[in-house]
N, C-alpha and C positions, 0 to 999 in steps of 0.2 A: 504493501500500500504506500503511496506517494506520500511524502511531509504532511502536505495541505489536506488528503483526506483521514489522518490519523489525527489531527490534529481536529477537524470537524469532529470527529468519533469523540474524542476525548472530553470534544466540549459538550455533545450531546448527552454521554454518559453522567455529566455530571446533571443534567436537569433535574433528575431524581430529587433532589434534595432541597428544588423548589418547590412554593408555595403550590395549593392541591388547585389554587385557581389562575398557575399558570399551563400554558399547553403547546410547551416548547416544539419548535420545529427547524429542524436542520439537515445535515449532510453529511454525505461520506465520498469519496470520489465515484462511488455507482450509485447511491441509493438514498433518498429522500427517507428521514425519518420524522413520525411524528408521535409524538408523546412516549417516545424511545423503544417504537414498533415500525420498522420499513413502512416507508407508503408510497403510492403511485397515484400520480395526481390524472382523476379524469374527470378532466375539468371542460368546458363550454364558456362561451363570451356572451354576456345579458349584461348592457349599461343601462340605468336605471331613469336615465333621463333621455330616454326612448319607449321606455315604459309608462303608464297611465301608474301613478304609485299607489292608486285603487287595488293594482293586479297583482304586485310585485309580488304577494305571498301566492297567490296562485301559479305564475309562473315560475317560480322558485320550487313548487312543490313539484312543476313537470318536469324541472332540472333534476332533483333527486330521484323522481319516478325515471326515467333514463337510464341513470344508472351513473350519475356525475357527484363527485364530492366536492366538486370545487366550484363556484365562479370566477371568472376571470371580468374587469370592472373598468372601464375604460371610465377618466373623467373629466370632463367636458368644463374647460375655466371660462368659456365666455358665457356659459349660463350661470357658474356661478358669480363671475362679476363683470356684470354687465358693463360698469360701470366705473371708472375707476373709485378704488377702496368701497363701491357699491356691493356689497354681499349680500345677495339675493335669497337668504334666508326664508323669505317670507312663501318661497314658493315650495310646494311641499316633494317634487319631484326632485327639489335639489337637497335634499335631507339623504344624504348619501348616508350617513352612521345608520337612520334607520332601515338603509336597504340594506346595511351589511344584519342589523341585527336579526333582521326577518329571515336573512341566507341561513345562519346561525341556527334560531328555531325549528327550519326546516332540513338542519341535518347537512348543512353547508359548508366550506372552505371558502375563501375567498383570497384571491391574488387579485394584488391592486395596482391598476395601469393610470396614474396619475396625470403625466406627459410630463412636463405643460402641453409638448406637442404631441397627439395620440392619432394621427391620418383619420380615420373609422370614416372616411367618407362627409366626414364633419365638415362647417364651411370653417374655410382656413384651418383646418386639421385640428379643431379648437380652442385656437387663441384667438382672443377678444379682440374684435374690431379696433379698438381705441388704440392698441400697441402701434398700430401705423401710421400714427397724427403726434406719435411721442418722437422732437428731431432727433438723430445722431439713433435712433434703437434699429437694431437689425437682429429677428428671431433665429434661433436655433444655432448660436453661435454664442463665443467670450466676449460677449460683449455687456458690459460694464450696467447699461441701462436695464437690456432688456433680463439679466440675472436678477438686476436690484427686483423690478415687477415681479418675476418668476420665483424669487425668492416669498414674497409677502405672499403670493400664493398658494405654497406651499406649506409655507407657516400657519397660515388661517387654517385650510383643509387641513390641517395634522392637529389642530386642536380639536377640530368636531372629532375627527377617526383616530386618533392617537390611543386611545384608551381602548378601541377593538382589535389591536395587535393579539397575537398568537402567543405570546409573551405575557400578554396582562388578563389571559383566559380569551379573548374575543377569536373571532373567523379568520383572522389576518395572517395567510401564513409568509406572503413573499411581497415585495414593489419592487416594479417595474424601473429599468433608470434611462429616460426619454422614451423613442420608440422607435426600432430601425433605421436610428439613425445614421449607419453606414449605408444606407439607399441613399443617404442625402449630402455626408461630406464624415470628414475625418479630423477635428477639432478634438482630442482628447481633452485639452487643458477644460471647453465646455462642461465635457460630458462626468469627468471629473467632478468639477466644482459641482453639476448635478446632485453627483452620489454623493459629494460629502452636505449638501442640504439635505439630502434624505436622510440621511447619519443621524445629524441634526436634531433632527425631528424625531426617526422611528430606532427601533430598535430589532426590526424583521431585517430577514434574510432580502437582500438585493439580486436582482438579477438585470440581465439584457436581453432584446429580443432581436434577434437579426438573420437575412436573407442567407440561405445557406449552400453561399459560395466563398470563394478567398477574401474579395475587397469589401463585401460589406460585413462580414466578422474583424475583419484589419480595420473598418471604419468604426464598429459600433461596441466593439469589446472595452470594455473598461477595468484596469487592474483592482483588484479587492472582488470583484462583482461576478459571479457565476454566467457563464456567458450559452445563449440560446437559440434556436432557430425556430424558421416556421417553413411553411409549405409542406411537399413531400418529406416526409419522414425519414425515410431510407439515404436519399441523399445528404438532406440537412444533419443529419448525424454521422453520417462521412467526413462530412466538411467541418462540423464542429471539430472532432478529433483531429483531424489533418492537420486544422490550421490556427486551433489555438491551442497553443503551446505555454503559456503563462499560467503556471500549477493553481494560482490563484484566483483565475479564471474558471478552474473543469471542477466538474460535479457530472451530477447524475443527467439524463438526455432527456428532453424536454422539447415537444413539440408544441411552440407555446402561441402556435397557431396555422391550423389544420383546417383549410379552407372548404365547406361545408358545400360552397360555391362562388356566389360574386352577385355582390350590387346591382340592381338596373339602370341602366342609364335611359334619359329622355333618345328618342330615335324613331323613326318611322318604320325604319329596319331594324330597331333594337329588339328582340325578342327577349319576352320573362326567363329568367334563370330558375331554371323548375327540375331539381336531379331526380324527381319522381315519371320525369318525362323518357330518362335513360337509364335502359337496364346498366349499363356499360360505367357511367357512375357511380350506380350504388354498389355496384362487385367490385370499384375502385375504392369505396371507402372503407366498406367492409374490411378488405385485402388490406388497406394499408391500417386499420386499426387493431387486426390482428397480427401486422410486423411489431407493433409499436408495444404491446399488451403481453406477448409471447417473452420479447427482450427486456419484461419486468421496466418498461420506461414510462414517461408520461406526456400526455396528451391536452390540449384543449381544443375545442372545436371553436373556430371562426365562422360563420356564430349559432350560438345554440339558438338561439332568438334575437331575431334583430330587430325588431318593432319599427319606429316610424322616424320619419324625419318632418317634426309636427313646423307649421308656420313656414319659415324661411331656413330651416335648420341646416340641409342638405349642403354637400359641396361640391367638387369639380374639378378635375383632371386636364393638365394641360396634355392635348395628344400634339405629336411631332413638335412639337416649341408651338405653334401656333391656335389651334384647334381647342377649343373648349369641351369635355366629355360632362355632361351635369346631370346630376345625379336626381334619382325618382325620389317624391314625397316618400312612400314606399321604402322600406328597409329591411322586405320579409329575405333578401339575402338567399332563398333556395335552402332555407336552415330548417334544422327539426320540427322545430315548432314554428308556426306561418306567421304572419304580421299580428295576425288577430288571439294569438297564444294558442291555437289547436295542431293536434299532433297530425303529421302528414306520415305518409310511407316511412320516408327517411328514419324517422324519432324509433318505429319500430324496429328497422332494421338495425340499429344502431345498438337499440337497449338490449335484442337479440343475441347481438354480440358480444356487449359487457358484460354481461350477463353469465357469459360461459367461465367466465375471471373473479367475477366475483359471486358466485351461487350462496344455498341455502338461506335462500331469501334475504340474503341483505339489501334489495334493492327493492322500494316499495311497491306496491300496486298501484297503477295507474288510474286517477280518476278520472270514469271517462268526459271526454267532452259535451260541450251541451250546446244543441245548435243555433245558430246565432238568426236575428227576426228582419223580416223584410218591412218596407214603409213604401204604401199607396205613391204613388206618381200625384206629385203637387205642384204646382206653377210658380214661375218664377219672375215676376213681374219687374220692367227697370226704372227706378226712383228716382237716379240720381245720374245727370254726367259729372263726371270727373273733371272735365278739364272747365265746363263750366259752373260747377257749381261750389267745390270740392277743392279747389289749388287755395294753400296757405299764399302769405305775403312772398312773393321774391324775393332772393337773394340777386343783386346785379352785379354784373361781372362784366367785362370787356371779353372775357375768354373764357368756354367753360371750365367749372373747378369740378374738381370731382366730388364722389358719394362723402368721403370720409371726411371731406374740409369742410361740409355742410353740417357735421357733426351725425351724422344719420348711420345707424348699423346696416341696414337692410331694407329690401324692399325696393322703392323705385324711385326716379329722378327724371322731372321733363323739364328739357330746356326750349327756350322759346325766344325768337329772333323774330322783329319785321323787319324785312330786307331794306336796305338804304341805298340800295342800286337792283339793277338786272343783274341775275347767275343765271347757267344756264353749264350743266353735265353732271361729273358723277361726284354723288355725295362721298366724302371721307372723314370718317367719324374718330376723331383724333388720332393720336400715334397708331390705334390697330381696334379695331371693335373686339371688346372683352364680354359680352355676353349677348343679348335680345335688345336691337334699338328701331323702334317702331317709326314709322318717317311718316308727317303729315305735312302740307300749304293747304293752309287757310279752310282748315279741320278735315281735307280728304286726305285718305289715305292711301299712301305712295309706295309705300315697300315693304320690307322689312330688312335688317343688317343683322345677321346671323351668327355668334361665334362659331356654334354647336357642327357647324358644315365646312368641310374642306373647301367649297368654293362660297367663300360668306354670302353671295349676291350681290350685285349692285344695282345700287337705284340711283337714276337721271333724275334730277329735279330740275324747274324752270322756274325762277321766279323774277316777277317784277317787283320795283319799290313800291313798297306798300305790305308784301304780302309776307304772308305769319309762316315762319318756319317752325317745325314743332317736332323734337325728337325724342320722346318716351324712351327711359335704357332701364330696363329691370336686372335686377342682382342676381342671376341663376345661380352664384351661389360661391363664395372665395375659395380658389385651388387649394384644397388641402394636398393633395400628392402631382407630380409631372412625370410624362411619361417621354424619355428623352430619341428622338428621333432621328431626324437629318442635320434638328439644330442642336443648341445647346443653351435655349432658354429656362432662366430659374424662375418659371412661375410663381414658386411659392415665395420670395420675396419679393413679389409684388400685388398686394394683397386691395389694389385700388381699383375702386368699382365705379358708374356713371362713364364720366368721358375727362380723359388725363390727353389733352394736347388740343391744338385747334379743329375748330372744322370747314372744311373746305369744298366750295363747288366748283368744281371745272377747275381747280388749283387754283381761286381766290379763298380767303381765307375770309370767314362770315363774325360778325364780332358783334357785342353788343347785346350780350343775352340776360333774359330774366328765366333764372333758374330756380324750379319749385323740387323741395324736399317731401316726398310722399313715402314715407316709411312705412304708414299702416300699420303700424304695431298696436294700434285698438282697432276695433271693427268700424267702419266708415259710416258716418253717418248715413242716414237712408230717406232725406226730408228732401223736396227739391223743390221748386215754384209751378209745378205745373197744375194744370186745374184738375181733372181726373183723379179718381181716387180710388184705390184696391182693398179688401179686407184686411190689409194688412196693418191698417191707420197710415198708410205713408202716400206720399202723390205718387202718379206713376210720370212717363215721359209718353206724349204724344210721337213724336219725331225722332226713329231712335237716331244717334251721331256716330259716325264710322271712327270716333275717338272711345276710351273706354267708360266705362255704363257700372251703375252698383246695380245688382238686382235683387228684389226680396222676396222672400216665400215663408211661408212657417206650415207646420206639421203639430196634428196630435197622434199620442198615442192612442191606437187602437183598444179598446175597452179590456181586450183579452191580454193585452200587455202590460196594461196599469199596472197592476198590484200582484198577479201570479209570477210573473218572470224575472230575475234577476238580476243584478247590470248585466253580468256576463251575459245573460241571454238576449239582453237588448244590443250588444253588438250588432253593427250591419257595415255594410258597403256603401256611400253616398254615390251615386252618378249623376253627372248633368249631361247625357247623351248628344244635345245637342251645342253643349259649349265648346267654344273654340281654346282658351286659355286663360286661366285665371286664378283665383284664390275662394276659400270657404271657406266660412265663418258659422258656427254653430252654437247657438246660446251664448252669443260671444265668444268664444274657442275657435282659434285658427286652426284647422283640420290641414292646411298647405294648400301646396299647387297642385293644380287639374291642365293636362295639354292631348290633344284631339293626338298627336300624333305614337302615344303611348310611348313602351307596353302598359305601363296603369292607364286604366280608364273609371276606376273608383279610389275614393277616397276610404280608407277606415274610419270610424266614426265608431267611437267605445259605449256602449250603453252610460258610461257615468257618466258624462257628459250631456245628458237627454233630462229634460222634465217628463216625468210620470204625468203630473197635472197641469194643466194647461195649453198655452201653445209653443212650442219649438221653435224658434225664430232663424233662419238660414239667411244669411246673406254671401251676395257673389260679387265679386270682382270679376267683371268678365270683361279680358285686354282687348276682343276685337269682337265686339257684337256684330251678328248677323242676325238675331229673331227676336222678333217684338215681345215675344212671350217666351221662356226658354222652360223647360220642365226638368224635375230633380223628381229622385228617388232611393229608398233604401233596398240592397239586393242581399240577399243571405248569402250566396254563394258569389265568388268575385270572377270576373272575366278578366282577362288577361288578353288587349286587340292592338295591333297598327293601324296607324292610318296616314295616309301622305300627309305632308306639310300644307296647309293651302296657300302658305306666304312663300314657299318652298317646291312646287310642285317637281317631283326626279330628282331632287337632289337629296343623296343618303347622305345621313348625319352621320357622324363618328361614335356614335354611341351602338354601334353595331360590335 
């Protein structure tokens, strides 16, 4: 046994002298130990901030019943600290400590992945947007300002969860240092500083997790921290043993992210990722799991349960240095537990395999799924023209300014100018299109420039003096990762949204802009000045504009549902079949984005957000209205589908 392994075992054997409240966790060169006994981690990723807190226990119970003994959990800094110094403890879904306590009550341990960078297909990899506006701050490197704010975040998080470490009788076994840093860089001064910050706050085992190749392991490993890999276990384990030679980084083998499949991206040719559709995928999962467990090694399924990117929480990936792949609201991931928390075929296949290695009734029985509900079709009527009635006071600027410089986190920005002269030619939006830009002249839509397309599309405009040019820019999600193709553009360090740079028409710079901040961080006001009235006690728009419109509708639960069904049984999938693109609020809660191109065609509506008595209020921001009256309905079974983008027919998106 190597010296490091002997020392680890010696420390482990001394744990018997600790108080009974301690659950000591440690390792030798080949084996994890929990409370003095060999321990294989059979884990799965499930993040509390993507799952309604009312359902945490039910989902965690399903994890234990699949045979998992550990939950791996990211923590999203941007949700915990939405503004500098403001810790959002009033939001129950941010009560990470309570989530960990429930996990322990359900017989599960915790592996904490606090970042500060997490990737996870989240908005800017979990970083709060306001970091981008601090002069001189650079993320994910040995930058004094970044480390200062990251340190404040980790210190504050530790205050909440430090008592929940295994060393204090709690469920937390291990804590990850950064996240797959070797895929990004190799600044070991930075990762060593993060290691030290975690050591100052915790006394748990630390580990790193990187791709299973030489350069990622070299860039991401940290002296004194257990090095682990993700991806395919066989090649990852071989790479770890071959390329990690520092004895202080060696120990048992763990596949820290074994991918059950992949997240969905918006795209007319991007079909839903579903392992149940491919027997070869299912067989591959079983074979890999058998390989890990047969070797007395450890594994974590990414994801066990993905959950939902509610509101504007999704991230994106830059492809080939120029094109954006934006992730859907759904984070179903093709996981064993689907987005609504129901078991899949993959769930039972994995459970059967795990049960071979943990027999004699050690895995609890599975609580059967309950069916979801349906909601009869109801009308959505137009009640406000965004550009006519919902614009705030503008910021006036000679040139466009970014979303962040407006103090805005998410949503949309409208750039408006009145032409001082005649212009004609191709519209160029800033240094490059960063998102989706809808172009209007005098309120008439001219076209769309969209970064999700390899050919972003050209919009030609003609302006006479006095014409109004409007550019509505949607933040489709800040980049959390990038894929290098022919270029080397590092988009992760460029989080700015809106327009950055000048707008030109035919090569001529257009100036004198009114810039309107439209974060839609609250449900939009739905009254307009029109004369006709609907049954929602709001007024409707008689002539539908081409610019964005707010629709409103409402429904009541059927008599059979009001008292007899649990919240879980009221779950449904809200669909807007004739909508093009937009956002939906139900009783003030932002369910997220919809987009006709798919593959997502409905939004998961948890029953906990429904009112059993009275009206349930639905508000829809439709960016590209085509119907005077739209409909919505709740579907008990989800349908995935793709359709052509009406603004870019024939153009394949990079979401394929």
